[in-house]
Backbone bond lengths (Angstrom), bond angles and torsions (degrees), N, CA, C in turn:
res aa  C-N    CA-C-N  psi(-1)  N-CA   C-N-CA  omega(-1)  CA-C   N-CA-C  phi
1 M - - - 1.446 - - 1.527 108.77 -
2 L 1.316 116.00 134.50 1.453 122.26 179.56 1.522 110.21 -79.63
3 K 1.336 115.95 127.88 1.464 120.12 177.93 1.516 108.56 -111.28
4 L 1.310 115.80 126.86 1.455 121.89 177.93 1.522 109.87 -107.76
5 T 1.314 115.57 149.29 1.461 118.53 172.53 1.523 107.96 -72.05
6 K 1.314 116.30 161.31 1.467 120.32 177.65 1.528 109.99 -60.33
7 R 1.327 116.56 -39.00 1.462 120.70 -179.68 1.524 110.85 -61.79
8 A 1.330 117.02 -43.24 1.464 120.66 177.81 1.528 110.60 -66.15
9 E 1.312 116.78 -40.58 1.466 121.08 179.04 1.536 110.65 -62.35
10 Y 1.321 116.97 -43.05 1.464 120.92 178.97 1.523 110.91 -66.00
11 G 1.330 116.57 -37.97 1.459 120.45 177.64 1.519 111.85 -63.91
12 L 1.312 117.17 -42.43 1.465 120.81 177.87 1.525 111.20 -66.15
13 T 1.317 116.56 -39.63 1.460 120.64 177.16 1.526 110.22 -60.68
14 A 1.331 116.29 -43.79 1.464 120.53 178.90 1.521 111.14 -64.09
15 L 1.336 117.29 -41.10 1.469 120.27 178.78 1.526 111.44 -61.05
16 V 1.315 117.26 -42.53 1.462 120.92 178.92 1.527 110.00 -64.28
17 H 1.318 116.50 -42.86 1.471 120.28 179.40 1.534 110.67 -63.05
18 L 1.321 116.55 -43.37 1.456 120.41 179.82 1.525 111.64 -68.45
19 T 1.313 117.83 -29.51 1.465 121.44 175.15 1.526 109.80 -66.32
20 D 1.324 116.76 -39.25 1.467 120.91 177.11 1.529 111.92 -67.31
21 H 1.329 116.73 -23.37 1.468 122.35 -179.31 1.530 109.60 -116.03
22 A 1.328 116.09 44.70 1.466 121.67 -176.00 1.528 110.91 -57.54
23 G 1.321 115.74 135.31 1.454 121.16 179.16 1.517 113.65 86.82
24 E 1.311 117.52 -13.11 1.466 121.81 -179.18 1.527 109.75 -97.65
25 V 1.311 115.44 153.71 1.460 121.20 172.40 1.528 107.08 -94.81
26 V 1.327 115.99 123.34 1.463 121.78 -176.91 1.525 108.29 -119.52
27 S 1.313 117.39 131.73 1.457 120.73 -178.71 1.531 111.32 -78.88
28 A 1.314 114.69 154.22 1.462 120.16 176.19 1.520 110.06 -62.93
29 R 1.327 116.43 -35.34 1.466 120.94 179.03 1.535 110.51 -62.17
30 E 1.330 116.38 -42.57 1.465 120.33 179.12 1.530 111.35 -61.71
31 I 1.325 116.52 -45.15 1.470 120.79 179.30 1.522 109.73 -63.86
32 S 1.329 115.61 -44.51 1.463 121.23 -179.39 1.530 111.45 -59.35
33 E 1.318 116.77 -45.45 1.463 120.22 -178.86 1.522 112.23 -72.60
34 H 1.339 117.51 -36.24 1.464 120.94 -178.42 1.529 111.75 -64.88
35 F 1.342 116.34 -39.63 1.464 120.58 -177.21 1.518 113.45 -105.67
36 N 1.352 116.85 4.55 1.462 121.85 -179.37 1.539 111.26 55.08
37 L 1.334 115.42 52.75 1.466 122.42 -179.87 1.525 109.35 -107.91
38 P 1.332 117.19 151.16 1.469 119.35 176.06 1.531 110.10 -64.26
39 Y 1.319 116.12 124.64 1.466 122.45 -174.32 1.529 111.82 -59.86
40 R 1.318 117.86 -44.36 1.460 121.78 -176.54 1.529 111.52 -63.30
41 L 1.304 117.10 -47.77 1.467 120.59 -178.66 1.528 110.91 -69.13
42 L 1.308 117.85 -36.89 1.464 121.09 175.45 1.529 109.99 -62.79
43 G 1.321 117.23 -42.59 1.458 121.30 178.59 1.517 112.24 -59.57
44 E 1.320 117.12 -39.94 1.464 121.16 177.44 1.525 110.84 -64.64
45 A 1.322 116.62 -41.67 1.463 120.90 178.48 1.525 110.88 -64.49
46 L 1.326 116.62 -39.94 1.464 120.80 179.02 1.529 111.08 -65.31
47 K 1.322 117.51 -39.57 1.470 121.06 176.84 1.521 110.70 -62.98
48 D 1.331 116.89 -40.82 1.471 120.73 177.38 1.529 110.80 -61.08
49 L 1.334 116.47 -41.50 1.465 120.77 179.72 1.524 111.44 -67.55
50 C 1.320 117.16 -32.91 1.479 120.74 175.40 1.522 110.19 -66.58
51 R 1.322 116.59 -46.71 1.463 120.72 179.73 1.526 111.73 -61.91
52 A 1.331 116.80 -32.44 1.462 121.30 -179.73 1.529 111.84 -80.33
53 G 1.337 117.44 -10.32 1.456 121.07 177.30 1.511 116.07 91.91
54 Y 1.324 117.56 8.46 1.466 120.89 179.50 1.523 112.38 -83.28
55 L 1.339 116.31 -29.10 1.461 121.92 -178.50 1.520 109.88 -126.86
56 T 1.325 115.11 159.48 1.459 121.16 168.22 1.521 106.77 -121.18
57 S 1.320 115.18 147.04 1.457 119.19 179.27 1.525 108.99 -104.99
58 V 1.316 114.67 146.93 1.456 122.33 178.85 1.518 106.67 -120.46
59 R 1.321 116.14 123.68 1.459 120.71 -178.34 1.520 110.80 -87.60
60 G 1.325 114.63 161.69 1.457 120.07 174.47 1.513 113.32 111.33
61 A 1.314 115.16 -178.79 1.467 121.55 -176.75 1.531 111.81 -61.95
62 A 1.325 117.26 -36.07 1.465 120.77 179.60 1.526 109.92 -101.78
63 G 1.320 116.61 25.82 1.463 121.65 -175.97 1.507 113.74 -79.90
64 G 1.302 114.30 176.51 1.456 121.81 179.68 1.505 109.57 162.11
65 Y 1.298 116.49 -141.04 1.453 122.36 -176.04 1.524 109.77 -132.33
66 R 1.318 115.14 151.71 1.459 121.39 173.29 1.513 107.73 -147.39
67 L 1.334 115.82 162.13 1.458 120.13 179.05 1.524 109.98 -65.25
68 A 1.321 116.45 140.68 1.457 121.19 179.23 1.524 110.79 -73.65
69 Q 1.337 117.03 -29.13 1.459 122.90 178.58 1.524 108.09 -134.69
70 A 1.309 115.13 156.08 1.467 119.10 176.66 1.522 109.59 -66.01
71 A 1.310 115.63 138.55 1.464 120.47 178.12 1.528 108.27 -75.41
72 S 1.320 116.46 133.29 1.470 119.67 178.41 1.514 110.11 -102.06
73 A 1.292 115.85 147.78 1.459 121.03 -175.36 1.488 113.03 -77.64
């Protein structure tokens, strides 16, 4: 059985959510509240995904995260 860390699990959850909202900028707070995840740990996972090139971050009041590339089926 594959065991994932909580950080990896939160990152995968965020990726799936962002895939459902492709092209939109989604805040970490929105993801955290939607899935009842710890905001701090989710934020760390999102930063890791940005550094790896899977996500891009958008700064500002309407900022958040979006997929770096379109998800393919």
